[in-house]
PAVOLUM-893160 format. One record per residue (C-alpha): residue number from 1; residue in one letter; chain; x, y, z. Coordinates in nm, 2 decimals. Example, Ala and Ser with C-alpha at 12.3 -4.5 7.8 and 13.67 -1.06 7.14 Angstrom:
BEGIN
SITE lomi palo vodo     c1     c2     c3
SITE    1    a    A   1.23  -0.45   0.78
SITE    2    s    A   1.37  -0.11   0.71
This chain:
BEGIN
SITE lomi palo vodo     c1     c2     c3
SITE    1    m    A  -6.47   3.00   0.46
SITE    2    n    A  -6.16   3.01   0.63
SITE    3    d    A  -5.99   2.75   0.89
SITE    4    p    A  -6.21   2.84   1.27
SITE    5    k    A  -5.84   2.72   1.42
SITE    6    r    A  -5.72   3.05   1.31
SITE    7    a    A  -6.01   3.26   1.31
SITE    8    p    A  -5.91   3.55   1.56
SITE    9    d    A  -6.13   3.69   1.83
SITE   10    l    A  -6.35   3.97   1.74
SITE   11    s    A  -6.56   4.02   2.06
SITE   12    k    A  -6.35   4.33   2.14
SITE   13    l    A  -6.54   4.51   1.84
SITE   14    e    A  -6.91   4.32   1.90
SITE   15    a    A  -6.96   4.65   2.09
SITE   16    d    A  -6.92   4.92   1.77
SITE   17    y    A  -6.96   4.67   1.49
SITE   18    d    A  -7.16   4.40   1.37
SITE   19    v    A  -6.98   4.15   1.17
SITE   20    v    A  -7.21   4.03   0.84
SITE   21    g    A  -6.97   3.80   0.66
SITE   22    e    A  -6.61   3.71   0.58
SITE   23    l    A  -6.40   3.85   0.27
SITE   24    r    A  -6.14   3.64   0.11
SITE   25    g    A  -5.82   3.73   0.22
SITE   26    q    A  -5.49   3.59   0.31
SITE   27    a    A  -5.32   3.39   0.62
SITE   28    d    A  -5.21   3.67   0.83
SITE   29    a    A  -5.46   3.91   0.67
SITE   30    l    A  -5.85   3.85   0.73
SITE   31    s    A  -6.12   4.06   0.62
SITE   32    y    A  -6.45   4.12   0.73
SITE   33    l    A  -6.79   4.31   0.63
SITE   34    a    A  -6.92   4.48   0.90
SITE   35    r    A  -7.18   4.76   1.00
SITE   36    r    A  -7.13   5.03   1.26
SITE   37    k    A  -7.39   5.06   1.54
SITE   38    g    A  -7.61   5.34   1.61
SITE   39    s    A  -7.50   5.52   1.30
SITE   40    t    A  -7.82   5.67   1.12
SITE   41    s    A  -7.65   5.94   0.93
SITE   42    k    A  -7.65   5.93   0.57
SITE   43    r    A  -7.35   6.12   0.48
SITE   44    r    A  -7.10   5.94   0.24
SITE   45    d    A  -6.80   6.00   0.49
SITE   46    d    A  -7.06   5.84   0.77
SITE   47    a    A  -7.15   5.54   0.59
SITE   48    r    A  -7.21   5.26   0.80
SITE   49    d    A  -7.10   4.98   0.63
SITE   50    v    A  -6.72   4.91   0.73
SITE   51    v    A  -6.44   4.65   0.60
SITE   52    i    A  -6.24   4.52   0.89
SITE   53    t    A  -5.91   4.35   0.85
SITE   54    v    A  -5.75   4.19   1.10
SITE   55    v    A  -5.33   4.17   1.05
SITE   56    s    A  -5.13   3.88   1.24
SITE   57    t    A  -4.76   3.91   1.20
SITE   58    p    A  -4.66   3.88   0.84
SITE   59    p    A  -4.38   3.59   0.80
SITE   60    g    A  -4.05   3.70   0.74
SITE   61    d    A  -4.10   3.97   0.98
SITE   62    e    A  -3.80   4.16   1.16
SITE   63    a    A  -3.88   4.49   1.28
SITE   64    r    A  -4.22   4.48   1.48
SITE   65    a    A  -4.50   4.51   1.16
SITE   66    l    A  -4.79   4.55   1.40
SITE   67    a    A  -4.64   4.80   1.58
SITE   68    h    A  -4.59   5.01   1.27
SITE   69    l    A  -4.93   4.93   1.11
SITE   70    a    A  -5.05   5.07   1.46
SITE   71    s    A  -4.89   5.38   1.39
SITE   72    d    A  -5.00   5.44   1.03
SITE   73    t    A  -5.36   5.31   1.11
SITE   74    k    A  -5.35   5.61   1.38
SITE   75    t    A  -5.19   5.87   1.13
SITE   76    l    A  -5.43   5.76   0.90
SITE   77    a    A  -5.73   5.79   1.07
SITE   78    g    A  -5.62   6.17   1.15
SITE   79    l    A  -5.55   6.28   0.76
SITE   80    t    A  -5.73   6.25   0.40
SITE   81    h    A  -5.66   6.23   0.10
SITE   82    r    A  -5.90   6.19  -0.21
SITE   83    r    A  -5.72   5.89  -0.32
SITE   84    l    A  -5.72   5.68  -0.03
SITE   85    v    A  -6.01   5.48   0.08
SITE   86    p    A  -6.11   5.69   0.45
SITE   87    v    A  -5.95   5.47   0.76
SITE   88    m    A  -6.17   5.49   1.05
SITE   89    e    A  -5.97   5.34   1.34
SITE   90    g    A  -5.73   5.07   1.44
SITE   91    r    A  -5.78   4.83   1.71
SITE   92    w    A  -5.60   4.54   1.90
SITE   93    v    A  -5.76   4.22   1.91
SITE   94    g    A  -5.51   4.01   2.06
SITE   95    d    A  -5.15   3.99   2.15
SITE   96    d    A  -5.07   3.91   1.74
SITE   97    a    A  -5.34   4.06   1.62
SITE   98    f    A  -5.42   4.41   1.49
SITE   99    a    A  -5.75   4.53   1.34
SITE  100    v    A  -5.78   4.82   1.08
SITE  101    i    A  -6.14   4.94   1.03
SITE  102    v    A  -6.18   5.15   0.68
SITE  103    q    A  -6.48   5.26   0.51
SITE  104    r    A  -6.64   5.01   0.29
SITE  105    i    A  -6.66   5.13  -0.10
SITE  106    n    A  -6.85   4.95  -0.38
SITE  107    d    A  -6.60   5.01  -0.67
SITE  108    p    A  -6.46   4.71  -0.79
SITE  109    s    A  -6.11   4.66  -0.75
SITE  110    l    A  -5.84   4.66  -1.07
SITE  111    a    A  -5.79   4.27  -0.98
SITE  112    q    A  -6.14   4.22  -1.04
SITE  113    l    A  -6.16   4.40  -1.34
SITE  114    l    A  -5.88   4.19  -1.53
SITE  115    a    A  -6.03   3.89  -1.39
SITE  116    t    A  -6.35   3.98  -1.60
SITE  117    g    A  -6.14   4.03  -1.90
SITE  118    e    A  -6.15   4.45  -1.93
SITE  119    t    A  -5.87   4.58  -2.09
SITE  120    f    A  -5.68   4.91  -2.05
SITE  121    t    A  -5.54   5.16  -2.31
SITE  122    t    A  -5.20   5.28  -2.26
SITE  123    p    A  -5.33   5.64  -2.19
SITE  124    r    A  -5.54   5.51  -1.94
SITE  125    i    A  -5.27   5.30  -1.73
SITE  126    a    A  -5.07   5.56  -1.74
SITE  127    a    A  -5.37   5.81  -1.58
SITE  128    i    A  -5.46   5.54  -1.33
SITE  129    l    A  -5.04   5.49  -1.23
SITE  130    r    A  -5.01   5.87  -1.19
SITE  131    e    A  -5.29   5.90  -0.92
SITE  132    v    A  -5.15   5.58  -0.75
SITE  133    n    A  -4.80   5.71  -0.75
SITE  134    g    A  -4.93   6.05  -0.62
SITE  135    l    A  -5.07   5.85  -0.32
SITE  136    l    A  -4.73   5.69  -0.26
SITE  137    e    A  -4.57   5.98  -0.27
SITE  138    w    A  -4.83   6.18   0.01
SITE  139    a    A  -4.78   5.86   0.22
SITE  140    r    A  -4.39   5.88   0.21
SITE  141    d    A  -4.42   6.22   0.30
SITE  142    h    A  -4.63   6.15   0.57
SITE  143    k    A  -4.36   5.88   0.71
SITE  144    i    A  -4.61   5.60   0.66
SITE  145    v    A  -4.44   5.27   0.64
SITE  146    h    A  -4.66   5.02   0.54
SITE  147    r    A  -4.72   5.14   0.17
SITE  148    s    A  -4.80   4.81   0.01
SITE  149    l    A  -5.01   4.85  -0.30
SITE  150    t    A  -5.16   4.49  -0.46
SITE  151    p    A  -5.44   4.49  -0.74
SITE  152    d    A  -5.69   4.40  -0.50
SITE  153    r    A  -5.63   4.69  -0.32
SITE  154    v    A  -5.63   4.98  -0.60
SITE  155    f    A  -6.03   5.05  -0.68
SITE  156    l    A  -6.17   5.23  -0.97
SITE  157    e    A  -6.50   5.39  -1.00
SITE  158    p    A  -6.67   5.29  -1.29
SITE  159    q    A  -6.74   5.52  -1.60
SITE  160    t    A  -6.48   5.77  -1.43
SITE  161    d    A  -6.20   5.58  -1.35
SITE  162    r    A  -6.15   5.80  -1.01
SITE  163    v    A  -5.92   5.60  -0.81
SITE  164    r    A  -5.91   5.50  -0.46
SITE  165    a    A  -5.67   5.23  -0.28
SITE  166    s    A  -5.59   5.08   0.04
SITE  167    f    A  -5.25   5.02   0.17
SITE  168    g    A  -5.14   4.67   0.28
SITE  169    v    A  -4.94   4.51   0.51
SITE  170    g    A  -4.56   4.35   0.47
SITE  171    p    A  -4.28   4.22   0.66
SITE  172    i    A  -4.03   4.47   0.77
SITE  173    q    A  -3.66   4.39   0.77
SITE  174    r    A  -3.43   4.50   1.03
SITE  175    f    A  -3.22   4.71   0.81
SITE  176    r    A  -3.42   4.78   0.45
SITE  177    m    A  -3.72   5.02   0.53
SITE  178    a    A  -3.93   5.05   0.24
SITE  179    d    A  -3.83   5.36   0.07
SITE  180    a    A  -3.90   5.58  -0.27
SITE  181    d    A  -3.76   5.28  -0.50
SITE  182    t    A  -3.99   5.03  -0.32
SITE  183    d    A  -4.24   5.25  -0.39
SITE  184    a    A  -4.16   5.28  -0.74
SITE  185    r    A  -4.11   4.90  -0.80
SITE  186    t    A  -4.49   4.92  -0.67
SITE  187    i    A  -4.60   5.14  -0.99
SITE  188    g    A  -4.36   4.90  -1.22
SITE  189    h    A  -4.55   4.57  -1.09
SITE  190    l    A  -4.91   4.76  -1.12
SITE  191    a    A  -4.79   4.86  -1.46
SITE  192    k    A  -4.71   4.53  -1.57
SITE  193    v    A  -5.00   4.37  -1.46
SITE  194    m    A  -5.25   4.60  -1.63
SITE  195    l    A  -5.07   4.61  -1.94
SITE  196    a    A  -5.02   4.21  -1.92
SITE  197    g    A  -5.43   4.20  -1.86
SITE  198    t    A  -5.38   3.97  -1.62
SITE  199    a    A  -5.31   3.97  -1.22
SITE  200    d    A  -5.24   3.60  -1.18
SITE  201    p    A  -4.87   3.53  -1.00
SITE  202    a    A  -4.84   3.24  -1.21
SITE  203    r    A  -4.89   3.35  -1.54
SITE  204    l    A  -4.66   3.69  -1.46
SITE  205    q    A  -4.41   3.47  -1.32
SITE  206    g    A  -4.04   3.43  -1.50
SITE  207    k    A  -4.17   3.64  -1.82
SITE  208    t    A  -4.12   3.98  -1.95
SITE  209    l    A  -4.33   4.22  -2.08
SITE  210    n    A  -4.24   4.12  -2.44
SITE  211    d    A  -4.32   3.79  -2.37
SITE  212    l    A  -4.65   3.90  -2.28
SITE  213    r    A  -4.72   4.17  -2.49
SITE  214    p    A  -4.50   4.14  -2.81
SITE  215    d    A  -4.71   4.47  -2.96
SITE  216    l    A  -4.61   4.71  -2.69
SITE  217    p    A  -4.26   4.88  -2.76
SITE  218    d    A  -3.94   4.73  -2.68
SITE  219    k    A  -3.84   5.04  -2.46
SITE  220    l    A  -4.10   5.02  -2.25
SITE  221    d    A  -4.04   4.61  -2.17
SITE  222    e    A  -3.66   4.73  -2.12
SITE  223    a    A  -3.79   5.04  -1.88
SITE  224    t    A  -4.01   4.83  -1.66
SITE  225    t    A  -3.78   4.54  -1.61
SITE  226    s    A  -3.52   4.84  -1.50
SITE  227    l    A  -3.79   4.93  -1.23
SITE  228    l    A  -3.89   4.60  -1.13
SITE  229    d    A  -3.48   4.49  -1.08
SITE  230    e    A  -3.42   4.52  -0.71
SITE  231    k    A  -3.06   4.56  -0.70
SITE  232    k    A  -3.07   4.88  -0.84
SITE  233    s    A  -3.11   5.21  -0.69
SITE  234    g    A  -3.23   5.56  -0.81
SITE  235    a    A  -3.54   5.37  -0.93
SITE  236    a    A  -3.76   5.68  -0.83
SITE  237    g    A  -3.63   5.86  -1.04
SITE  238    e    A  -3.74   5.69  -1.34
SITE  239    v    A  -4.13   5.68  -1.23
SITE  240    p    A  -4.19   6.02  -1.43
SITE  241    g    A  -4.06   5.89  -1.75
SITE  242    f    A  -4.18   5.52  -1.71
SITE  243    l    A  -4.56   5.69  -1.68
SITE  244    a    A  -4.46   5.92  -2.00
SITE  245    l    A  -4.36   5.57  -2.19
SITE  246    i    A  -4.65   5.41  -2.11
SITE  247    g    A  -4.88   5.72  -2.25
SITE  248    m    A  -4.67   5.71  -2.59
SITE  249    a    A  -4.67   5.37  -2.59
SITE  250    d    A  -4.89   5.30  -2.89
SITE  251    p    A  -4.72   5.59  -3.09
SITE  252    l    A  -4.39   5.40  -2.98
SITE  253    a    A  -4.47   5.11  -3.09
SITE  254    a    A  -4.61   5.20  -3.43
SITE  255    g    A  -4.24   5.37  -3.49
SITE  256    e    A  -4.09   5.09  -3.39
SITE  257    s    A  -4.33   4.87  -3.61
SITE  258    e    A  -4.26   5.11  -3.90
SITE  259    g    A  -3.90   5.10  -3.79
SITE  260    r    A  -3.91   4.71  -3.78
SITE  261    r    A  -4.08   4.74  -4.17
SITE  262    i    A  -3.84   4.98  -4.29
SITE  263    r    A  -3.54   4.74  -4.16
SITE  264    s    A  -3.70   4.46  -4.34
SITE  265    e    A  -3.74   4.64  -4.63
SITE  266    v    A  -3.38   4.71  -4.58
SITE  267    m    A  -3.26   4.38  -4.52
SITE  268    e    A  -3.45   4.26  -4.83
SITE  269    e    A  -3.27   4.51  -5.05
SITE  270    q    A  -2.95   4.40  -4.88
SITE  271    r    A  -3.04   4.05  -4.94
SITE  272    v    A  -3.14   4.13  -5.35
SITE  273    e    A  -2.80   4.37  -5.34
SITE  274    r    A  -2.61   4.06  -5.18
SITE  275    g    A  -2.71   3.81  -5.45
SITE  276    k    A  -2.62   4.07  -5.71
SITE  277    l    A  -2.27   4.09  -5.55
SITE  278    a    A  -2.26   3.72  -5.56
SITE  279    d    A  -2.32   3.67  -5.92
SITE  280    e    A  -2.08   3.95  -5.98
SITE  281    r    A  -1.83   3.79  -5.76
SITE  282    s    A  -1.89   3.46  -5.94
SITE  283    t    A  -1.82   3.64  -6.27
SITE  284    f    A  -1.52   3.77  -6.14
SITE  285    e    A  -1.37   3.45  -6.00
SITE  286    k    A  -1.47   3.30  -6.32
SITE  287    e    A  -1.27   3.58  -6.56
SITE  288    m    A  -1.01   3.60  -6.26
SITE  289    a    A  -0.95   3.18  -6.27
SITE  290    d    A  -0.95   3.19  -6.70
SITE  291    a    A  -0.69   3.47  -6.64
SITE  292    r    A  -0.52   3.29  -6.42
SITE  293    a    A  -0.51   2.99  -6.62
SITE  294    k    A  -0.38   3.20  -6.90
SITE  295    f    A  -0.12   3.37  -6.68
SITE  296    d    A   0.00   3.00  -6.54
SITE  297    g    A   0.04   2.87  -6.96
SITE  298    e    A   0.23   3.20  -7.02
SITE  299    m    A   0.43   3.20  -6.73
SITE  300    k    A   0.49   2.80  -6.79
SITE  301    a    A   0.61   2.85  -7.12
SITE  302    a    A   0.82   3.16  -6.99
SITE  303    r    A   0.96   2.95  -6.79
SITE  304    e    A   1.10   2.68  -6.97
SITE  305    k    A   1.25   2.93  -7.23
SITE  306    l    A   1.45   3.07  -6.91
SITE  307    e    A   1.53   2.75  -6.80
SITE  308    a    A   1.64   2.66  -7.15
SITE  309    e    A   1.86   2.98  -7.18
SITE  310    t    A   1.99   2.97  -6.86
SITE  311    k    A   2.09   2.59  -6.92
SITE  312    a    A   2.28   2.71  -7.21
SITE  313    a    A   2.45   2.97  -7.06
SITE  314    r    A   2.54   2.76  -6.79
SITE  315    e    A   2.70   2.52  -7.06
SITE  316    r    A   2.88   2.82  -7.22
SITE  317    l    A   3.00   2.96  -6.87
SITE  318    e    A   3.16   2.60  -6.81
SITE  319    a    A   3.33   2.56  -7.06
SITE  320    e    A   3.43   2.92  -7.02
SITE  321    r    A   3.54   2.84  -6.68
SITE  322    t    A   3.73   2.49  -6.76
SITE  323    s    A   3.95   2.70  -7.05
SITE  324    l    A   4.02   2.96  -6.80
SITE  325    q    A   4.14   2.73  -6.53
SITE  326    k    A   4.36   2.55  -6.78
SITE  327    a    A   4.52   2.91  -6.88
SITE  328    v    A   4.60   2.97  -6.49
SITE  329    s    A   4.70   2.62  -6.46
SITE  330    d    A   4.94   2.67  -6.71
SITE  331    e    A   5.04   3.07  -6.60
SITE  332    r    A   5.09   2.93  -6.23
SITE  333    e    A   5.35   2.64  -6.40
SITE  334    t    A   5.54   2.90  -6.52
SITE  335    l    A   5.51   3.14  -6.27
SITE  336    k    A   5.67   2.89  -6.01
SITE  337    k    A   5.96   2.80  -6.23
SITE  338    a    A   6.02   3.20  -6.32
SITE  339    l    A   6.06   3.20  -5.91
SITE  340    a    A   6.25   2.86  -5.84
SITE  341    t    A   6.48   3.02  -6.08
SITE  342    e    A   6.49   3.38  -5.96
SITE  343    r    A   6.51   3.23  -5.57
SITE  344    t    A   6.82   3.05  -5.67
SITE  345    s    A   6.96   3.36  -5.83
SITE  346    l    A   6.91   3.57  -5.47
SITE  347    t    A   7.06   3.28  -5.31
SITE  348    n    A   7.36   3.28  -5.47
SITE  349    t    A   7.39   3.66  -5.46
SITE  350    r    A   7.35   3.63  -5.10
SITE  351    a    A   7.61   3.42  -5.00
SITE  352    e    A   7.86   3.63  -5.22
SITE  353    l    A   7.72   3.95  -5.03
SITE  354    e    A   7.76   3.77  -4.67
SITE  355    r    A   8.16   3.66  -4.81
SITE  356    a    A   8.22   4.02  -4.90
SITE  357    a    A   8.03   4.16  -4.54
SITE  358    a    A   8.28   3.88  -4.36
SITE  359    a    A   8.59   4.03  -4.55
SITE  360    q    A   8.48   4.45  -4.52
SITE  361    k    A   8.43   4.38  -4.15
SITE  362    a    A   8.77   4.18  -4.03
SITE  363    e    A   8.92   4.50  -4.23
SITE  364    v    A   8.74   4.73  -4.04
SITE  365    e    A   8.81   4.53  -3.74
SITE  366    r    A   9.22   4.53  -3.77
SITE  367    v    A   9.22   4.95  -3.90
SITE  368    a    A   8.98   5.03  -3.56
SITE  369    a    A   9.23   4.79  -3.36
SITE  370    d    A   9.53   4.98  -3.51
SITE  371    d    A   9.35   5.31  -3.44
SITE  372    r    A   9.27   5.22  -3.12
SITE  373    r    A   9.66   5.11  -3.01
SITE  374    q    A   9.79   5.48  -3.17
SITE  375    i    A   9.51   5.67  -2.94
SITE  376    e    A   9.64   5.49  -2.64
SITE  377    k    A  10.01   5.60  -2.72
SITE  378    l    A   9.86   5.97  -2.78
SITE  379    r    A   9.68   5.98  -2.47
SITE  380    a    A   9.99   5.84  -2.24
SITE  381    e    A  10.18   6.15  -2.40
SITE  382    i    A   9.95   6.39  -2.37
SITE  383    k    A   9.90   6.33  -2.00
SITE  384    r    A  10.31   6.31  -1.96
SITE  385    r    A  10.32   6.67  -2.18
SITE  386    g    A  10.01   6.75  -1.91
SITE  387    e    A  10.23   6.66  -1.59
SITE  388    l    A  10.54   6.87  -1.69
SITE  389    e    A  10.36   7.18  -1.78
SITE  390    v    A  10.16   7.19  -1.43
SITE  391    e    A  10.51   7.12  -1.24
SITE  392    r    A  10.66   7.40  -1.43
SITE  393    k    A  10.34   7.68  -1.38
SITE  394    r    A  10.39   7.55  -1.00
SITE  395    e    A  10.76   7.63  -0.97
SITE  396    t    A  10.69   7.93  -1.18
SITE  397    a    A  10.44   8.07  -0.91
SITE  398    l    A  10.63   8.03  -0.63
SITE  399    a    A  10.90   8.21  -0.81
SITE  400    d    A  10.68   8.50  -0.82
SITE  401    i    A  10.60   8.50  -0.46
SITE  402    t    A  10.77   8.82  -0.26
SITE  403    d    A  10.71   9.01   0.06
SITE  404    e    A  10.63   9.36  -0.07
SITE  405    p    A  10.31   9.49   0.06
SITE  406    s    A   9.99   9.39  -0.14
SITE  407    t    A   9.78   9.65  -0.36
SITE  408    l    A   9.49   9.55  -0.15
SITE  409    d    A   9.67   9.71   0.18
SITE  410    e    A   9.66  10.04   0.01
SITE  411    e    A   9.44  10.30   0.17
SITE  412    e    A   9.23  10.36  -0.11
SITE  413    v    A   9.12   9.99  -0.11
SITE  414    a    A   9.09   9.95   0.26
SITE  415    t    A   8.82   9.86   0.45
SITE  416    p    A   8.62  10.15   0.60
SITE  417    e    A   8.59  10.18   0.95
SITE  418    f    A   8.26  10.19   1.09
SITE  419    d    A   8.14  10.47   1.32
SITE  420    t    A   8.14  10.49   1.68
SITE  421    p    A   7.76  10.48   1.80
SITE  422    v    A   7.63  10.76   2.00
SITE  423    i    A   7.51  10.63   2.33
SITE  424    v    A   7.25  10.89   2.55
SITE  425    p    A   7.30  10.93   2.90
SITE  426    l    A   7.06  10.81   3.12
SITE  427    e    A   6.95  11.04   3.36
SITE  428    a    A   7.03  11.04   3.70
SITE  429    l    A   6.90  10.84   3.98
SITE  430    s    A   6.80  11.03   4.29
SITE  431    f    A   6.67  10.84   4.59
SITE  432    d    A   6.52  11.03   4.91
SITE  433    a    A   6.34  10.88   5.23
SITE  434    s    A   6.01  10.93   5.10
SITE  435    n    A   6.02  10.75   4.76
SITE  436    p    A   5.88  10.39   4.86
SITE  437    v    A   6.06  10.21   4.56
SITE  438    m    A   6.29   9.95   4.64
SITE  439    s    A   6.35  10.13   5.01
SITE  440    g    A   6.38   9.78   5.17
SITE  441    v    A   6.68   9.69   4.97
SITE  442    p    A   7.05   9.87   5.06
SITE  443    v    A   7.19  10.03   4.82
SITE  444    l    A   7.61   9.93   4.75
SITE  445    f    A   7.84  10.14   4.59
SITE  446    p    A   8.15  10.03   4.42
SITE  447    g    A   8.39   9.89   4.68
SITE  448    e    A   8.12   9.85   4.94
SITE  449    e    A   8.00   9.55   5.08
SITE  450    y    A   7.70   9.51   5.32
SITE  451    e    A   7.72   9.54   5.68
SITE  452    d    A   7.42   9.31   5.80
SITE  453    e    A   7.48   8.95   5.65
SITE  454    e    A   7.12   8.88   5.70
SITE  455    l    A   7.04   9.16   5.39
SITE  456    v    A   7.23   8.90   5.14
SITE  457    d    A   7.01   8.68   4.98
SITE  458    e    A   7.21   8.36   4.96
SITE  459    s    A   7.00   8.28   4.64
SITE  460    m    A   7.19   8.56   4.44
SITE  461    p    A   7.49   8.48   4.26
SITE  462    l    A   7.89   8.58   4.38
SITE  463    a    A   8.13   8.74   4.20
SITE  464    a    A   8.50   8.60   4.19
SITE  465    d    A   8.59   8.88   4.45
SITE  466    g    A   8.33   8.77   4.68
SITE  467    s    A   8.05   9.05   4.62
SITE  468    v    A   7.70   8.97   4.53
SITE  469    t    A   7.57   8.96   4.16
SITE  470    g    A   7.30   9.01   4.04
SITE  471    p    A   6.99   9.28   3.94
SITE  472    r    A   7.11   9.50   4.25
SITE  473    e    A   7.46   9.53   4.12
SITE  474    r    A   7.37   9.60   3.79
SITE  475    v    A   7.20   9.91   3.90
SITE  476    a    A   7.42  10.05   4.15
SITE  477    p    A   7.75  10.14   3.91
SITE  478    a    A   7.48  10.42   3.74
SITE  479    v    A   7.39  10.54   4.08
SITE  480    t    A   7.61  10.84   4.12
SITE  481    p    A   7.63  11.00   4.47
SITE  482    t    A   7.47  11.33   4.56
SITE  483    a    A   7.45  11.55   4.85
SITE  484    e    A   7.15  11.48   4.94
SITE  485    m    A   7.14  11.13   4.93
SITE  486    p    A   7.27  10.99   5.26
SITE  487    s    A   7.54  10.76   5.32
SITE  488    r    A   7.43  10.44   5.42
SITE  489    r    A   7.71  10.40   5.65
SITE  490    t    A   7.58  10.66   5.88
């Protein structure tokens, strides 16, 4: 029996249920056998026996797991599924306790079957997990939050393997709700448990499927490890292939076994061939060693012969070099003597040439001095005669000047006179009283003076005789008095 200190208060359920006994449960989920009161129906759906699971807040919960459980229970009570253990109702039995009442079934759980030593074939495991996966997809479509399935919550009907399951409760993380990948990992865990033949977590901890079942194919172990990887996303898409892989595990294992057998045969053949190759290699290496020793002996003899021939040739070359050096030395001495004799001869010849050149230069300078003196005399004579000739020509030119008219003054060669320009006379000006042009300025004719001194503009320039000069005076000479023009005096 459980610790009475943590036993929940079931008084709120006594009116409708009689608690028969307590089942083995967890610290945060205690299960009790009970019977509904007042039920006399014999229908399967109205069975009196029920299981009451009182759930408290699971450790590590961050998002009100009990509130979600109450919502899930209300939803499942109004739904049915052929693989779901019928949910009757749910009730709060305390501030931190919620009771879920489900129908009791007598089918053994998967954990009980594994504990009794029952083995499951891979096709049978694939068929069971296919039904469980269908139930998880259905619950996920109906927004059921708590979809935890463990081996003790999956029940199998004897002889038919009819699957029925009851969802468990787990902590909910604030930023990570259960999703399709979580359901895929549930399928992977159940598959590992059924394939390993044990539900004991201690036997499964830290071991791969190959460690538990070496007879299974390696691909199945890789697929199970990939499906259980919590850091991997997209695991839900691998479930159909994973179930098919489980169903074909036996043929795959046979194929891998055959592959290992063929691989071992090939490895054995390779080992035999490697042995043959090693023998051939050792024989070849021995032959190569003999050939190398023979070649080394031949090379040594050839090297000794070549060294002897080289030594003899070097001695011949040394003798020829010595003879050639002696001949070169003798020739060099002969050339030195001839060169000294030739140099002495050239020195004497050069001295004679320098003396002859000095004598010729002195003679040339003497002759050049005589020529310069003669040229100076000729230049002075030419200058004197030129001056006499210029004087003679000047006197001759003065004697030829006369007073007679020049031929340039003749009419034929005289400068022609310019034609007198034709000046068109201006039109005579006439004035009358009706013409306002310059009516305020008096018109003066030659010889007339202004009678009114105020009309004379002091700014106009005066002529030598005292008359006003300016624009008016320039106009006056061009005016011709007519009979029609009145006199300014009148």
